[in-house]
N, C-alpha and C positions, 0 to 999 in steps of 0.2 A: 639521329646519328650524324647528320651533316653538321649540326650545331656543335656536337662534341668534337668532331675533327677540326672544325674551324677554331673552336676554343683551345684545343690542344696546340695548334700552330701559333695562336696568339700568345698563349702562356709561354711556349718555347721561345718565341721571339722577344717578348717583352717582360718575361717573368722576373728577370733581374731588376728591372725598373720598378715593378710593383712592390717587391719586398725590400727595396732600398739598397740592393746590391749594386756594385759598379756595372755599368753597361758593357757587355762583352761584344765588341764589334766583330770579332772573328766568328762567333757563333751566328750572328745575324747575317754576315756575308756568306757563310756556308749555306744557310737555309735559303737565302735569296738566290744563290747560284743554283740551288736545286729547283726552286720554283720558277725562276726567270733565267734559264740558261740561254746559251747562245742559239740553240735551235729554236726556242720559243721566240726570241727576239727576231731572228731571221724570218720565221714563219709569219710573225705579226707584220713585219715590214713588207713581205711578199703579198700578203692579203691587202695591205694598204695600197701598194703599187698597182695591183690588179683592179682595185676599186677605182683608183684614179684614172687608169687607162680606160676603164669601162665608161666613166663619166665623159672623158674626152671624146671617145668614139661615138657615144650617144649624142653629144653636142654637135659633132660634125655631121652625123646622119640627119639629125633633126633640122639643122640649118642649111643643109647642102643646096636646097633649091632657092635660097634667098639670093637675089641678085647682088653681086659684088662680094659674096661671102668668101673669106679666106679661111680654110680649115686649120685647126691646130694640128701641127705635124709633130709626131714624136720622132726621135732620131732614127729608130728602126724603120719607120714609115718612109722617111727621107731616103734612107739607103735603098729601100725596096724600089721606090719610084725612080731613083737615079740609075739603078741597075737594069730595070725592066722597061721603062718607057722613055723613048727619045724626047729630048727637051722641046723640039719644035712641034710636037703633036698635042692635040687637045686630050687631056687625060681625065676629064670629069667623070665619064662613065666608069672607067677603071678605078678611079679614086673612090667612088661611092661603093662599088662592089668590094673593094679592098677593106674599107672601113666596116662594112657589114660582116664580112668574113672574119675580120679581126675581133669584132664584138663576140662572135660565136666562139672563137678560140679562147678569148679572154674569159668568157663566162664559164667555160669548162675548166680552165685553170683556176679561176676563183673558187668554183665549187669544190675542186680537189683540195685546194689549200685550206678552205674552211672545214672540210671533213677531217683533214689531218689535225688541224688545230683543235677541233672538237674531240677527236680521239685522244689527243695529248691531255686535254683538260679532264677527260673521263678517267684516264689512268691516274692523274694526280689526285682526283677526287677519291678513287679507290684506295690510294695510299693513305690519304688523310683520314679516311673512315675505317682503315684497317681491313679493307676488303668487303665491308658490309654495305648493303644498299639502303 
């Protein structure tokens, strides 16, 4: 059934080209906007950003004990440290704890975003297969 749904979408999008008719860009744009709407694009970008943050935090935690290591600081981390910690104080312990806490928060955010994306794709799959599994 999945193959039939995918075939239906393919024929709908490119059917005019197959039988030699003129390509209808309005029809393609409307189908593309259904499949890849603004919500999907924002969700995709949010998952990408959360993955990038997770990699940065993991890099910082893994290399924190290396002598002379300067962690990669995101803008939100800079604002946090500027607001919370005085500049003349050694903040290495606070920094490590902050990065580990941010990894946990970011992992939860990434899991929620991935679940939303999966649910959205499941809904699109049901529409493409006309509700059949």
